Backbone as JSON, one array per atom type, in Angstrom:
{
  "sequence": "MGVARLLEAIRKVRPEARFYQASSSELFGDPVEVPQNENTPFRPRNPYGIAKLYAHWLTVRCREKYGLYTVSGILFNHESPRRGETFVTRKITHALAAIKAGKQKELYLGNLEAKRDWGYAPDYVAAMWKMLQCYEPGDFVIGTGEVHSVQDFLTEAFGYLNMDWHDYVKIDPRYLRSTEMYFLQSDPSKARQLLNWQPRVCFRDLVRIMVDADLELLGLASRRVNRWNFGKFNTWGRSASKLNKR",
  "N": [[10.96, 77.68, -45.74], [9.13, 77.53, -43.57], [10.32, 74.8, -42.77], [12.3, 76.24, -41.27], [10.73, 77.4, -39.26], [9.57, 75.59, -37.82], [11.31, 73.8, -36.95], [12.58, 75.88, -35.17], [10.75, 76.67, -33.34], [10.39, 74.27, -32.05], [12.62, 73.72, -30.99], [12.41, 75.87, -28.82], [10.02, 75.35, -27.41], [9.57, 72.89, -27.52], [11.85, 70.6, -27.13], [12.18, 68.42, -26.94], [10.68, 66.82, -28.37], [10.15, 65.0, -31.56], [11.2, 65.2, -34.96], [10.14, 64.91, -38.44], [11.62, 65.6, -41.92], [10.64, 65.88, -45.06], [13.17, 65.01, -47.12], [14.13, 64.9, -49.96], [14.95, 62.85, -53.54], [15.77, 64.27, -55.41], [17.54, 66.01, -54.2], [19.93, 65.28, -55.31], [20.42, 65.61, -57.64], [21.89, 65.92, -60.42], [23.28, 63.33, -60.6], [26.71, 62.38, -58.73], [27.5, 59.97, -58.87], [26.34, 56.56, -58.95], [24.93, 53.74, -57.4], [23.16, 56.12, -55.55], [23.85, 57.04, -52.07], [24.04, 58.03, -48.59], [25.87, 59.54, -48.42], [26.47, 60.66, -50.54], [27.49, 63.5, -52.7], [25.03, 66.48, -52.58], [23.53, 67.27, -55.76], [21.36, 69.46, -56.49], [19.08, 70.71, -59.37], [17.47, 72.08, -59.76], [14.47, 74.57, -58.93], [13.07, 73.46, -56.69], [14.37, 71.49, -55.83], [16.95, 72.88, -54.8], [15.23, 73.84, -52.51], [14.67, 72.12, -51.4], [17.27, 71.26, -50.1], [18.12, 72.98, -48.33], [16.1, 73.01, -46.22], [16.92, 70.13, -45.48], [19.46, 70.7, -44.72], [19.06, 72.46, -42.99], [17.76, 70.6, -40.78], [19.63, 69.08, -40.61], [21.35, 70.52, -39.15], [20.45, 71.32, -37.03], [19.89, 69.11, -35.74], [22.8, 68.49, -35.16], [23.79, 70.71, -33.77], [21.74, 71.17, -31.8], [21.07, 69.15, -30.61], [18.38, 68.15, -31.12], [16.04, 66.01, -31.73], [15.85, 65.02, -35.0], [15.47, 63.9, -37.94], [15.88, 62.98, -41.25], [14.31, 61.76, -44.4], [15.28, 60.39, -47.4], [13.55, 60.3, -49.58], [13.09, 58.59, -52.71], [10.97, 58.2, -55.71], [7.78, 57.97, -54.93], [4.74, 56.03, -54.94], [1.05, 55.92, -55.6], [-2.41, 55.21, -55.83], [-3.34, 57.59, -55.08], [-1.5, 59.9, -56.18], [-1.3, 62.75, -57.9], [-2.73, 63.62, -60.87], [-1.19, 65.08, -62.49], [1.62, 63.92, -62.83], [3.54, 62.12, -63.94], [3.39, 59.54, -63.87], [0.7, 58.38, -62.74], [-0.7, 59.88, -64.9], [-0.5, 58.29, -66.7], [-1.74, 55.91, -65.96], [-4.38, 57.04, -65.77], [-4.77, 58.07, -67.93], [-4.92, 55.88, -69.52], [-7.09, 54.15, -67.9], [-9.13, 56.19, -69.11], [-9.26, 55.81, -72.13], [-9.91, 52.94, -71.91], [-12.35, 53.04, -71.31], [-13.64, 54.65, -73.54], [-13.34, 57.47, -73.34], [-11.11, 58.76, -74.1], [-8.55, 58.95, -76.7], [-5.92, 59.01, -77.09], [-2.77, 59.86, -75.62], [-0.53, 62.22, -74.61], [3.18, 62.62, -74.16], [6.24, 63.0, -72.97], [9.72, 62.5, -72.44], [10.65, 59.14, -73.49], [12.88, 57.52, -72.37], [13.23, 58.59, -69.89], [14.77, 57.82, -66.88], [13.33, 56.19, -63.65], [13.62, 55.6, -59.9], [10.96, 53.58, -58.77], [8.78, 53.41, -56.23], [6.38, 52.17, -53.53], [3.68, 53.81, -52.05], [2.81, 53.51, -49.62], [4.98, 51.61, -48.51], [6.72, 53.77, -48.28], [5.87, 54.84, -46.25], [5.71, 53.31, -44.05], [8.74, 53.29, -43.65], [9.04, 56.23, -42.96], [7.94, 56.3, -40.27], [9.43, 54.21, -39.17], [11.89, 55.8, -39.29], [11.22, 57.45, -37.04], [11.41, 55.74, -34.83], [14.11, 55.6, -34.12], [16.54, 55.07, -32.04], [18.94, 56.91, -32.45], [18.73, 59.64, -34.16], [18.86, 60.1, -37.59], [19.8, 60.5, -40.85], [18.48, 58.82, -44.06], [18.29, 57.37, -46.84], [15.84, 56.47, -48.89], [14.41, 53.69, -51.36], [13.93, 51.68, -53.78], [16.31, 50.63, -55.11], [15.79, 49.8, -57.83], [15.23, 50.87, -61.11], [13.47, 51.93, -63.01], [12.37, 52.85, -66.83], [10.15, 55.52, -68.47], [8.87, 54.59, -70.35], [9.12, 51.72, -69.27], [7.12, 51.81, -67.52], [5.02, 52.16, -69.37], [4.48, 49.98, -70.39], [4.05, 47.75, -68.66], [1.4, 49.24, -67.94], [0.16, 49.46, -70.06], [0.34, 46.79, -71.02], [-0.71, 44.96, -68.8], [-3.5, 45.28, -69.46], [-3.61, 43.94, -71.61], [-3.34, 45.48, -73.91], [-1.68, 47.43, -76.17], [0.62, 49.82, -76.16], [2.37, 51.65, -78.23], [-0.24, 52.21, -79.9], [-1.47, 54.09, -79.1], [0.24, 56.16, -77.6], [1.49, 59.21, -77.94], [4.33, 61.61, -78.55], [4.96, 64.81, -77.36], [6.97, 67.91, -77.81], [6.56, 69.75, -75.89], [6.82, 68.43, -73.33], [9.37, 68.03, -72.88], [12.07, 68.07, -70.78], [14.13, 70.56, -69.76], [16.22, 70.11, -68.41], [16.31, 67.62, -67.25], [16.51, 64.89, -65.15], [18.65, 61.85, -65.25], [19.14, 59.77, -64.26], [18.53, 58.34, -61.55], [18.92, 56.46, -58.7], [18.46, 54.69, -56.02], [20.21, 53.86, -52.74], [19.19, 52.0, -50.78], [20.79, 51.01, -48.25], [21.58, 51.63, -45.88], [18.9, 51.78, -44.84], [17.67, 49.14, -44.52], [19.24, 47.91, -42.85], [19.52, 49.3, -40.34], [16.9, 50.37, -40.13], [15.52, 47.42, -40.86], [14.08, 47.86, -42.87], [12.53, 47.43, -45.82], [11.21, 47.81, -49.29], [7.74, 46.09, -49.57], [5.82, 46.05, -52.18], [6.86, 44.7, -55.6], [7.81, 46.13, -58.55], [6.36, 46.04, -60.75], [3.91, 45.06, -59.52], [3.1, 47.35, -58.16], [2.37, 49.14, -60.76], [0.28, 47.77, -61.3], [-1.68, 48.25, -59.22], [-2.23, 50.93, -59.39], [-3.39, 50.99, -61.73], [-5.53, 49.17, -61.53], [-7.26, 51.22, -59.9], [-7.78, 53.35, -61.03], [-9.09, 52.31, -63.45], [-11.36, 51.49, -61.6], [-12.1, 53.77, -60.83], [-13.56, 55.24, -62.77], [-15.29, 53.6, -62.89], [-14.86, 51.26, -64.24], [-14.29, 48.03, -64.1], [-11.88, 46.15, -62.59], [-9.21, 43.98, -62.38], [-8.41, 42.97, -60.17], [-8.31, 40.55, -58.14], [-8.45, 40.21, -54.85], [-5.89, 40.7, -54.87], [-3.97, 42.92, -53.87], [-3.73, 42.12, -51.1], [-1.02, 42.29, -48.81], [0.13, 41.31, -46.78], [1.13, 42.0, -43.14], [2.61, 44.9, -41.83], [5.2, 45.22, -40.0], [5.91, 47.17, -38.75], [3.86, 48.76, -38.26], [1.47, 47.38, -37.62], [-0.99, 46.53, -39.35], [-2.71, 45.68, -42.24], [-0.83, 45.92, -45.5], [-3.13, 46.57, -47.2], [-4.99, 47.96, -45.69], [-3.71, 50.13, -44.91], [-3.36, 51.68, -47.31], [-6.06, 52.76, -47.52], [-5.97, 54.41, -45.76]],
  "CA": [[11.07, 78.88, -43.96], [8.31, 77.02, -43.02], [10.41, 74.03, -41.9], [13.24, 76.61, -40.01], [10.27, 77.92, -38.02], [9.1, 74.49, -37.09], [12.75, 73.47, -36.38], [13.17, 76.91, -33.93], [9.36, 76.57, -32.54], [10.46, 73.02, -31.43], [13.88, 74.24, -30.14], [12.33, 76.98, -28.0], [9.23, 75.4, -26.97], [9.08, 71.3, -27.11], [12.95, 70.32, -27.57], [11.77, 66.55, -26.71], [10.03, 66.72, -29.78], [10.82, 64.2, -32.86], [10.51, 65.83, -36.3], [10.37, 64.05, -39.52], [11.85, 66.42, -42.69], [10.56, 65.26, -45.91], [13.57, 65.2, -48.22], [14.17, 64.48, -51.88], [16.21, 61.91, -54.54], [16.09, 65.51, -56.12], [18.6, 66.54, -53.51], [21.23, 65.07, -56.12], [20.02, 66.26, -58.96], [22.83, 65.03, -61.67], [24.48, 62.91, -59.83], [28.35, 62.25, -59.47], [27.82, 58.42, -58.63], [25.01, 56.03, -59.14], [23.63, 54.56, -57.0], [23.16, 57.11, -54.31], [23.12, 56.89, -50.61], [23.55, 59.16, -47.62], [27.05, 60.45, -48.32], [26.62, 60.95, -51.97], [27.1, 64.76, -52.59], [24.17, 66.93, -53.31], [23.74, 68.45, -57.04], [20.33, 69.47, -57.13], [19.28, 70.92, -60.63], [15.82, 72.86, -59.99], [14.28, 75.01, -57.47], [12.57, 72.46, -56.12], [15.54, 70.35, -55.48], [17.17, 74.05, -53.97], [14.32, 74.7, -51.75], [14.4, 70.84, -50.43], [18.18, 71.15, -50.01], [17.86, 74.67, -47.6], [15.4, 72.3, -45.53], [17.7, 69.12, -45.52], [20.28, 71.27, -44.04], [18.64, 73.44, -41.23], [17.29, 69.7, -39.85], [20.86, 68.13, -40.13], [22.38, 71.59, -38.28], [19.63, 71.44, -35.9], [20.51, 67.68, -34.97], [24.05, 68.74, -34.39], [24.1, 71.93, -32.58], [20.99, 71.56, -29.99], [20.54, 67.84, -30.09], [17.16, 67.66, -31.62], [15.47, 64.25, -32.64], [15.51, 65.57, -36.14], [15.11, 62.98, -39.39], [15.61, 63.22, -42.87], [14.13, 60.7, -45.12], [15.8, 61.4, -48.42], [12.97, 59.47, -50.35], [12.73, 58.29, -54.08], [9.99, 58.68, -56.23], [6.79, 56.85, -54.36], [3.67, 56.57, -56.13], [0.17, 55.5, -55.06], [-3.43, 55.68, -56.57], [-3.49, 59.05, -54.83], [-0.67, 60.55, -56.74], [-2.06, 63.83, -59.06], [-2.54, 63.16, -62.39], [-0.04, 65.72, -63.15], [2.53, 62.53, -62.38], [4.1, 61.01, -65.2], [2.73, 57.83, -63.46], [-0.52, 58.69, -62.7], [-1.06, 60.49, -65.77], [-0.14, 57.21, -67.59], [-3.1, 55.14, -65.67], [-5.18, 57.42, -65.73], [-5.31, 57.62, -69.29], [-5.2, 54.08, -69.79], [-8.57, 53.65, -67.96], [-10.06, 56.43, -69.83], [-9.01, 55.08, -72.98], [-10.6, 51.75, -71.96], [-13.17, 53.64, -71.01], [-13.82, 54.88, -74.56], [-13.37, 58.31, -72.82], [-10.05, 59.38, -74.81], [-8.26, 58.16, -77.68], [-4.44, 59.38, -77.2], [-1.92, 60.04, -74.47], [1.08, 62.53, -74.93], [4.1, 62.36, -73.42], [7.84, 63.55, -73.35], [11.17, 61.49, -72.72], [10.13, 57.9, -72.55], [13.71, 57.04, -71.99], [13.61, 59.18, -68.42], [13.77, 56.44, -66.19], [13.07, 56.94, -61.96], [13.41, 54.58, -59.11], [9.62, 54.02, -58.17], [8.24, 52.2, -55.37], [4.45, 52.4, -53.37], [4.01, 54.82, -50.92], [2.65, 52.88, -47.96], [5.97, 51.36, -47.9], [8.11, 54.3, -47.41], [5.8, 55.85, -45.33], [6.21, 52.47, -42.35], [9.62, 53.6, -43.26], [9.27, 57.38, -42.55], [7.74, 55.72, -39.0], [10.64, 53.33, -38.6], [13.52, 56.88, -38.71], [11.39, 57.99, -36.02], [11.42, 55.22, -33.84], [15.55, 54.89, -33.83], [18.06, 55.47, -30.84], [19.85, 57.66, -32.51], [18.04, 60.08, -35.16], [20.01, 60.68, -38.57], [19.48, 60.74, -42.68], [17.98, 57.71, -44.56], [17.87, 56.95, -48.3], [14.9, 55.31, -49.02], [13.84, 53.92, -52.14], [13.91, 50.27, -53.81], [17.04, 50.45, -55.67], [15.6, 49.61, -58.97], [15.22, 51.75, -61.98], [12.47, 51.64, -64.82], [11.95, 53.81, -67.35], [8.33, 55.69, -68.45], [8.31, 53.54, -71.16], [8.69, 50.32, -68.55], [5.68, 51.95, -67.21], [3.81, 51.65, -70.24], [4.67, 48.49, -71.32], [3.55, 46.81, -67.9], [0.46, 49.23, -67.61], [-0.94, 48.78, -71.04], [0.22, 45.17, -71.05], [-1.64, 44.46, -68.14], [-4.82, 45.07, -70.16], [-3.45, 42.9, -73.03], [-3.27, 46.5, -75.1], [0.05, 47.89, -76.74], [0.72, 51.52, -75.55], [2.75, 52.16, -79.41], [-1.36, 52.75, -80.57], [-2.28, 54.97, -78.23], [1.17, 57.23, -77.05], [2.2, 60.0, -78.76], [5.32, 62.27, -77.91], [4.52, 66.01, -77.24], [7.53, 68.12, -77.37], [6.26, 70.72, -74.67], [6.8, 68.02, -72.05], [10.27, 67.42, -72.56], [12.82, 68.8, -69.58], [15.92, 70.72, -70.83], [17.14, 69.64, -67.22], [16.24, 66.27, -66.83], [17.41, 64.26, -64.26], [18.08, 60.41, -66.4], [19.6, 58.36, -63.73], [18.38, 58.57, -60.03], [19.14, 55.37, -58.18], [18.8, 54.55, -54.67], [20.76, 52.54, -52.15], [18.77, 51.84, -49.31], [21.28, 49.99, -47.53], [21.68, 51.96, -44.46], [17.7, 51.98, -44.28], [17.56, 47.91, -44.98], [20.26, 47.67, -41.78], [19.75, 50.01, -39.3], [15.21, 50.19, -39.62], [14.81, 46.68, -40.73], [12.92, 47.86, -44.17], [12.88, 47.06, -47.19], [9.99, 47.43, -49.92], [6.96, 45.13, -50.13], [5.91, 46.07, -53.33], [7.38, 45.13, -56.61], [7.41, 47.44, -59.49], [4.97, 45.43, -61.87], [2.28, 45.6, -58.81], [2.59, 48.97, -58.24], [1.93, 49.65, -61.93], [-1.01, 47.1, -61.5], [-2.45, 48.45, -58.51], [-2.86, 52.29, -59.97], [-4.26, 50.85, -63.03], [-7.12, 49.15, -60.72], [-7.69, 51.92, -58.75], [-8.09, 54.38, -61.91], [-10.43, 51.77, -63.99], [-12.77, 51.42, -60.8], [-12.28, 55.43, -60.62], [-14.09, 55.53, -63.97], [-16.62, 52.5, -63.02], [-15.12, 49.94, -64.96], [-14.08, 46.37, -63.54], [-10.87, 45.97, -62.01], [-8.59, 42.65, -62.83], [-7.95, 42.38, -59.19], [-9.54, 39.29, -57.07], [-8.0, 39.94, -53.5], [-4.32, 40.47, -54.89], [-3.45, 43.66, -53.23], [-3.64, 42.37, -49.6], [0.35, 42.42, -49.21], [0.86, 40.94, -45.39], [1.21, 43.47, -42.18], [4.0, 45.94, -41.97], [5.98, 45.2, -38.51], [5.74, 48.51, -37.67], [2.29, 49.21, -38.48], [0.15, 46.04, -37.39], [-2.36, 46.49, -40.27], [-2.34, 45.37, -43.57], [-0.9, 47.18, -46.61], [-4.56, 47.33, -47.88], [-6.08, 49.15, -45.02], [-2.9, 51.23, -44.68], [-3.81, 52.28, -48.6], [-7.01, 53.23, -47.58], [-6.0, 55.39, -44.99]],
  "C": [[10.1, 77.96, -43.55], [9.16, 75.54, -42.27], [11.86, 74.72, -41.0], [12.0, 77.24, -39.2], [9.41, 76.89, -37.69], [9.96, 74.33, -36.47], [12.55, 74.46, -34.71], [11.67, 77.1, -32.93], [9.77, 75.05, -31.88], [11.96, 73.39, -30.16], [13.8, 74.93, -28.92], [11.22, 76.42, -26.88], [8.96, 73.58, -26.35], [10.34, 70.74, -27.66], [13.02, 68.65, -27.72], [11.06, 65.84, -27.84], [10.98, 65.72, -31.16], [10.36, 64.62, -34.39], [11.33, 65.05, -37.89], [10.62, 65.27, -40.94], [11.62, 65.68, -44.02], [11.36, 65.37, -46.98], [13.33, 64.87, -49.41], [15.02, 63.69, -52.36], [16.57, 63.44, -55.48], [17.18, 66.41, -55.46], [19.99, 66.62, -54.91], [21.07, 65.04, -57.16], [21.16, 65.37, -60.44], [23.73, 64.36, -60.88], [26.33, 62.12, -59.79], [28.47, 60.7, -59.3], [26.16, 58.05, -58.97], [25.53, 54.72, -58.38], [24.02, 55.59, -56.05], [22.82, 57.0, -53.12], [23.44, 58.51, -50.2], [24.93, 59.85, -48.0], [27.45, 60.91, -49.65], [26.69, 63.06, -52.17], [25.87, 65.61, -53.54], [24.51, 67.95, -54.55], [22.4, 69.29, -57.39], [20.31, 70.94, -58.29], [17.88, 71.89, -60.62], [15.43, 73.73, -58.61], [13.94, 74.32, -56.26], [13.71, 71.77, -55.09], [16.54, 71.73, -54.5], [16.46, 74.18, -52.69], [14.78, 72.98, -50.64], [15.7, 70.88, -49.66], [18.41, 71.9, -48.58], [17.32, 73.74, -46.62], [16.06, 70.98, -44.79], [18.54, 69.74, -44.17], [19.95, 71.61, -42.82], [17.96, 71.45, -40.4], [18.69, 69.17, -39.41], [21.51, 69.39, -38.6], [21.49, 71.33, -37.2], [19.36, 69.96, -34.88], [21.84, 68.0, -33.91], [24.14, 69.71, -33.36], [23.42, 71.64, -31.61], [20.27, 70.25, -29.69], [19.06, 67.28, -29.8], [17.19, 66.62, -32.22], [15.11, 64.84, -33.9], [15.62, 64.45, -36.89], [15.39, 63.81, -40.4], [15.33, 61.85, -43.86], [14.23, 61.07, -46.97], [14.62, 60.32, -49.3], [12.99, 59.29, -52.13], [10.99, 58.35, -54.44], [8.7, 57.52, -55.99], [5.62, 57.3, -54.61], [2.22, 55.63, -55.43], [-1.4, 55.35, -56.1], [-3.86, 57.4, -56.19], [-2.74, 60.16, -55.34], [-1.64, 61.83, -57.79], [-1.81, 63.46, -60.14], [-1.6, 64.17, -63.23], [1.49, 64.95, -63.2], [2.44, 62.02, -63.44], [3.52, 59.25, -64.8], [1.34, 57.95, -63.32], [-1.03, 59.11, -64.06], [-1.36, 59.43, -66.8], [-1.44, 56.1, -67.16], [-3.9, 55.56, -65.99], [-5.52, 57.47, -67.13], [-5.74, 56.52, -69.97], [-6.77, 53.59, -69.5], [-9.5, 54.78, -69.15], [-9.99, 56.09, -70.95], [-9.98, 53.62, -73.03], [-11.99, 52.56, -72.09], [-14.33, 54.18, -72.27], [-13.7, 56.86, -74.25], [-11.98, 59.41, -73.51], [-9.3, 58.58, -75.34], [-6.61, 58.21, -77.53], [-3.8, 60.08, -75.94], [-0.82, 60.56, -75.08], [1.81, 62.99, -73.96], [5.27, 63.09, -74.02], [8.68, 62.9, -73.38], [10.49, 60.22, -71.93], [11.28, 57.18, -71.93], [13.96, 57.16, -70.13], [13.63, 58.26, -67.83], [14.46, 57.12, -64.25], [13.26, 55.45, -61.39], [11.96, 54.67, -58.2], [9.51, 53.31, -57.32], [6.87, 52.85, -54.98], [4.9, 53.07, -52.2], [3.81, 54.12, -49.85], [4.03, 52.48, -47.94], [6.75, 52.23, -47.49], [7.52, 55.34, -46.19], [5.72, 54.87, -43.62], [7.59, 52.84, -42.74], [9.92, 54.92, -42.56], [9.09, 57.19, -40.87], [8.55, 54.97, -38.36], [11.94, 54.22, -38.36], [12.56, 57.02, -37.48], [11.06, 57.2, -34.47], [13.25, 54.62, -33.38], [15.78, 55.55, -32.58], [18.26, 56.73, -30.95], [18.95, 58.14, -33.9], [19.54, 60.38, -36.22], [18.88, 60.81, -40.09], [19.36, 59.47, -43.19], [17.49, 57.97, -46.12], [16.62, 55.6, -48.16], [14.27, 55.04, -50.4], [14.11, 51.91, -52.75], [14.92, 49.79, -54.9], [17.02, 49.84, -57.14], [14.97, 50.63, -59.64], [14.9, 51.35, -63.23], [12.3, 53.04, -65.48], [10.35, 54.32, -67.58], [7.93, 54.92, -69.34], [8.06, 51.81, -70.69], [7.48, 50.19, -67.96], [4.8, 51.66, -68.18], [3.66, 50.58, -70.34], [3.85, 47.69, -70.32], [1.87, 47.7, -67.47], [-0.26, 49.1, -68.94], [-0.89, 47.02, -71.26], [-0.69, 44.5, -69.97], [-3.26, 44.47, -68.56], [-5.0, 44.19, -71.72], [-3.65, 44.09, -74.12], [-1.87, 46.87, -75.4], [0.05, 49.84, -76.91], [1.52, 52.29, -76.64], [0.85, 52.74, -80.01], [-1.87, 54.16, -80.14], [-0.86, 56.39, -77.59], [2.1, 58.03, -78.07], [3.41, 61.05, -78.46], [4.9, 63.97, -78.24], [6.17, 66.59, -77.07], [7.69, 69.08, -76.03], [6.35, 70.03, -73.22], [8.13, 67.71, -71.56], [11.65, 68.49, -71.82], [14.09, 69.01, -70.43], [16.54, 70.54, -69.64], [16.75, 68.28, -66.71], [16.99, 65.43, -66.38], [17.04, 62.53, -64.91], [18.32, 59.33, -65.28], [19.96, 58.74, -61.94], [17.97, 57.2, -59.82], [19.4, 55.07, -56.56], [19.52, 53.49, -54.25], [20.46, 52.76, -51.04], [19.65, 50.89, -47.9], [21.24, 50.0, -46.09], [20.08, 51.51, -44.4], [17.33, 49.81, -43.88], [18.61, 47.15, -42.97], [19.8, 48.0, -40.21], [17.97, 49.59, -39.19], [14.75, 48.83, -40.0], [14.19, 47.03, -41.83], [13.54, 47.85, -45.54], [11.21, 47.17, -47.9], [9.31, 46.03, -50.23], [6.39, 44.82, -51.64], [6.56, 46.33, -54.43], [7.13, 46.34, -57.58], [6.04, 46.94, -60.29], [3.39, 45.55, -60.89], [2.1, 46.52, -58.55], [2.06, 49.17, -59.7], [0.81, 49.1, -61.91], [-2.23, 47.89, -60.24], [-2.85, 49.98, -58.69], [-3.27, 51.95, -61.03], [-5.75, 50.42, -63.24], [-7.65, 50.12, -60.23], [-8.07, 52.99, -59.84], [-9.36, 53.58, -62.93], [-11.33, 51.78, -62.94], [-12.73, 52.78, -60.59], [-13.31, 55.58, -61.41], [-15.32, 54.59, -64.2], [-16.6, 51.55, -64.07], [-14.54, 48.91, -64.0], [-12.65, 46.54, -63.53], [-10.34, 44.71, -62.3], [-7.97, 42.19, -61.37], [-8.77, 41.68, -58.47], [-8.38, 39.2, -55.63], [-6.75, 40.45, -53.91], [-3.76, 42.03, -54.23], [-3.13, 43.55, -51.84], [-1.61, 41.07, -49.54], [1.18, 41.9, -47.82], [0.55, 41.96, -44.26], [2.63, 43.77, -42.01], [4.35, 45.35, -40.38], [5.7, 46.12, -37.99], [3.95, 48.76, -37.26], [0.95, 48.29, -37.77], [-0.8, 46.06, -38.02], [-1.77, 46.27, -41.5], [-2.22, 46.2, -44.58], [-1.8, 47.66, -47.08], [-5.18, 47.92, -47.48], [-4.78, 50.41, -44.66], [-3.27, 52.18, -46.28], [-5.08, 53.4, -48.44], [-7.14, 54.64, -46.83], [-5.44, 57.05, -45.89]]
}
């Protein structure tokens, strides 16, 4: 309802405003095709996805009916050191740092075969900004186009510190989801073509950025040596490292 109220306020008071809707890959739920693009039918499978779908269609409707400048970014998973510790990526990197510091012995997870299209959050923020600069507003799928499993994430994270995740990870049935989404993969072709956007940070470096940040959070030395300076975003005019600090 927050989206509905904001859009109504824009329509009545400031129709020239530009509105960005944070949609989600969970709109696709159990997808009918792989990969998913802007034309893939939506099939959300949980209350979060259903609520996002309501907000998404409101955004589209206000653009079509009232001519408002409204865009929707259908973002796949975007991670960073700021991700909450309840999310599996940060849960892994935080636990790894705690194990390295001697503060934790084991990490309990659910389905290690669950796959996600994981990208770096600052890359996705740049895409959001680009959407709002387009001459014609629209909807854009934003992702890397690559899919990795939780096990892949574990392998990269623990391997970065020369550790074997098998020695520390245990499966807890409480973390298994009955409606697990197994294969969400983005097709960001439209964003590449119309926004001139593509992710700058690969999966391996994303994992290492998060591991380094959690090592430092616990007072341990990270392995980075000026590694995470990825140059400048054309749209932002500042380095990725500076963007990550904001």
